[in-house]
N, C-alpha and C positions, 0 to 999 in steps of 0.2 A: 898715422904720426901724429906726432902731439902740437899742438895752437905754439905758435912762435908770442911768444911776449911781447909785445914792441912799446906800449903806455902803460902810466898805472891805473889809468881808468880801466881797464882789462881787471883789476883785481875789484872784483864786485859781490864777492862772499869775507863774512865776514866769521875768522876763526879764533881759538883759543890753542894757544901757545901751551903746554905745560910740561913740566918739569919732574923725572924720577923719585922719586923718596922715599928713600930705603928706612927703613927702622924698625923696633919690637914692640910686639901686640904686652896687651897686660899680661901674656903666659909667658915673657919672654921671649917667643915666638919669634922671626925673622918677617918683616911686612914688607909688602912695596904698596906704595901710596903716589899719585901725582897728586899738582900743586901746579893751581893757574901760575903761571908765567906774566903772559899779558894778552892781548887782545890785538889782532890784526887782520888787515885788509888779503884777500887771496885771491889768485883765480884757478878754478876748481876745475875738472877733466874725469870725466870716470874713465876708469881700465879696463873696462869689466871687471866680470866674476866666476866665480865655480861654488856650487852644491857638491858635499858630499855626506855621507853614512856613515857616522860608526857607531859602533856599539847600538845602533838603532834609535841614533839622535843624530838629525838632519844638521848638519854646520856650513851657512855661508858663510864666505869669504869674498871680500870687495876688493877692489884695489883701485884709489885714485892719486892720481896729483894733482897736488897744490901746489902754487908758487906763490911767493912772498917777497919782498924786497930784502936782500941780503943784510943779513946779521950774523954776527962774529959767534953769537953765547947761544946757536943752536946745538943739542949734540943730538947723535942716532940712537938714542933712549929716553929721548921725546917721544909725544905725540898730538896728533892734530886734533880738536873737537870742534866736528863742524854739524849741526843741526843736531844736539845733543848726543852725536856719537861718535866714539873716541877711534881714530885709528891710529896705529901702532907706527913709526918712522919707518922704514928698510934703507933707503938713502937717499942722501943728501948732495947736493950739485948744484956749482954757483953756475948760472945762464948768462948770457947778453955779451954783449963785445965789452963793456965795462965791469962784467961781472956784477950788476945791478941788482941779478933776480939769485933766489932761492929755490931752487925745486923739489922737495919733499917725494917720493912715491911711499904711498903710504899702505898700510891693507888691515880692515877690520873681518873681526870674526864675532860673528852672532848667533 
C-alpha cells in the first residue's frame, strides 16, 4: 500500500522536473532532448523492479512513485531526475482532500 502524504515535511528528496523538447539535429533528423524546468521537493517510494534479457543485453526496469506539491504545468511526457537517474512519467494523479499533492508513477530503464 502506498504511503499517504499528510504534510510537506514528508517531501524530503530533491528532484528535477524536465520537459521534453523536440527538435532537429545538424543533419535535419528529428531529435528528442529534455530541458530542466525546475527543482522541487518530493517524497519518493520504490515500487519494485524487474530484470530481463533481450538480444544478450540485461535490462533493469525500476518503478518509482514521486509525490510533489500539485502543479498544473506538468505533462505526462516530462520526466523526473532523482540522484542522477531519469524516470519517465507513466501517470499523473492529484492526491489529497484539497488535491494539494501530485503523484507521478515513473519508470526507469537502465
